[in-house]
C-alpha positions, -999 to +999 in steps of 0.1 A: +000+001+000+013+033-011+004+060+018+001+094+006+004+126+025-021+154+009-002+186+003-033+214+003-066+214-008-064+248-025-070+236-062-104+231-075-094+195-084-079+186-050-108+165-038-110+148-074-074+134-067-081+125-032-110+106-046-086+087-071-063+078-042-092+066-020-106+044-048-071+028-061-067-006-046-027+003-040-029+037-023-046+056+005-045+090+023-027+089+054-021+127+063-031+160+053-010+196+053-026+227+041-012+263+042-048+272+052-050+252+084-088+257+089-095+241+054-067+215+059-082+204+093-119+202+078-104+179+050-084+157+072-114+152+097-136+141+068-111+116+060-103+104+095-065+110+092-043+136+110-037+170+101-001+187+103+005+223+108+038+219+098+046+204+062+081+195+075+066+174+102+043+156+079+072+149+054+091+135+083+067+105+089+088+073+074+054+056+065+044+083+041+056+071+008+045+100-016+025+130-019-003+146-039+004+186-046-025+208-049-011+240-034-011+270-051+012+273-081+033+300-064+044+272-035+049+244-059+088+247-060+093+249-023+068+221-015+080+198-040+116+203-034+109+196+003+090+164-007+118+153-029+144+158-002+123+137+020+123+109-002+086+113-013+071+105-045+053+134-062+020+137-079+011+171-090-013+192-105-004+212-136+017+232-142+049+220-124+058+256-118+054+288-135+089+293-149+116+269-165+140+281-139+117+269-109+109+235-127+145+226-134+152+231-095+125+205-088+136+182-114+171+184-098+158+174-064+137+146-080+165+132-096+190+136-070+168+119-042+155+094-066+116+100-065+091+095-091+073+125-103+040+126-124+023+156-135-014+155-140-020+162-178-051+142-180-060+148-218-029+132-229-046+100-218-081+105-234-092+086-262-096+113-287-058+122-281-048+086-287-067+084-317-055+117-333-018+106-324-023+076-346-035+096-374-008+118-373+019+091-371+003+074-401+008+107-419-027+110-431-027+149-430+005+153-448+027+181-433+008+196-403+004+234-408-021+245-382-035+233-348-061+250-329-074+238-294-100+256-275-111+250-239-131+274-218-161+278-191-181+304-174-163+301-140-157+340-135-190+351-151-211+323-135-191+328-100-183+294-094-145+295-093-128+302-060-119+337-055-083+327-050-080+316-086-079+351-095-050+358-072-020+368-094+004+362-064-010+328-058-016+317-093+009+334-115-018+338-141-053+333-150-072+314-178-042+306-197-021+289-169-050+272-154-075+257-179-052+269-208-027+243-200-050+215-216-050+232-249-015+242-246+002+206-243-022+192-269-013+219-294+023+211-287+018+176-290-002+178-321+023+202-337+049+176-336+078+202-332+090+227-303+078+263-309+105+287-317+084+316-303+050+326-288+027+357-290-003+362-267-034+382-259-052+384-227-086+397-221-101+411-185-137+408-193-147+407-156-120+431-143-101+405-122-065+407-113-056+382-137-069+374-173-104+356-179-096+353-217-070+344-237-051+336-269-017+323-274-002+318-309+028+293-312+052+295-341+076+269-355+105+267-376+087+250-403+061+275-407+033+256-387+012+276-363-006+265-331-035+286-316-044+280-280-076+296-266-089+294-230-114+315-211-135+316-177-161+340-194-177+318-220-209+298-218-217+270-241-183+270-256-173+233-266-140+219-263-126+220-297-096+205-317-089+215-354-057+202-370-051+211-406-024+199-429-012+198-464-032+166-472-061+165-448-081+180-416-090+163-384-119+180-364-132+170-330-157+188-307-174+209-336-196+210-314-203+174-307-177+149-294-170+133-327-138+128-344-139+138-381-113+133-411-108+144-446-077+133-463-064+130-499-042+101-485-071+076-484-097+072-510-124+065-485-114+097-466-113+120-497-148+123-508-165+139-475-161+139-437-156+106-421-163+099-383-138+078-368-140+057-337-128+070-305-110+046-283-112+041-246-089+064-224-058+048-213-050+046-176-051+080-158-019+102-149-024+089-112-026+052-121+007+058-143+024+073-112+015+044-090+029+020-118+059+040-118+065+039-081+059-001-080+082-006-111+109+019-106+101+034-140+099+070-150+073+093-165+094+104-193+068+115-220+048+131-193+075+152-178+088+161-211+055+176-220+051+192-184+085+209-187+073+222-223+041+234-211+056+255-183+082+271-211+052+278-232+032+294-203+062+316-191+068+327-226+031+334-231+029+355-199+060+376-210+044+380-245+012+392-232+030+417-206+055+429-231+033+429-260+058+410-284+068+378-296+087+358-270+116+333-280+116+302-265+154+304-260+152+337-240+139+319-210+162+313-183+169+277-175 
């Protein structure tokens, strides 16, 4: 049994990961720490486990094997470096951290102390993503020229997002660094090559401290373009994927959850839109983390895309603030 210390209930998905740990036959929540003691005590009482006011005390427990991190983004580096130094495996909400420099500090500690790190990038494991990757690997679109992924909700306009999600000091951003993580890592994946620079435009529809409406544009050396869209102010906006290439196009969620293709590479796809089957999701990031702990393997692809995600988010934040294209090689390692 892998015994887990829960680091914070700040994030809106904190209870989702708690539920995953409770339902997995190989894991259990054994302790809670929270930077907000009142919230942490309440969460610990609900689960019948001890609450620790000191993170160091919880991490000092020899029977704690790993941690789930749902602390404010601003605290990620500190709590994860502490956890790694204490020899605790780490499952964390995205982003790993808001800057490449902080991420590299976390990765150094993880490597030095031999712990297993996995980042929650759930849409990498969804069936539509698996199907799209297969289509791209088969070359049915030819050269990919444009990728657009959109994800938004009405959390700011409908008032259901917690107020601390609009704190710049805690979140280091708004709609893009939170919800926009998913279209960002998917866009990077589907482009098939690393962007060289990023431009971004942020909107402040509800007048919050952070953006609630965002678009980032990724440019590649080959001329392909990625468009990432996210917002907290949009009702009835479907999760949408478009991938265009020299020989075909893939559409998903326009607006229904159907995967459509047209391609000149195959006769049966060339006359009109063809719906393709969407396979079942593969095991979740949390399940993968447990497997890595048990087998001694590493989440190499997961971490690769998580690092790329932070780089793209850091560049996007700078681009919006400085109103210019920011090259990825400008970022401080």
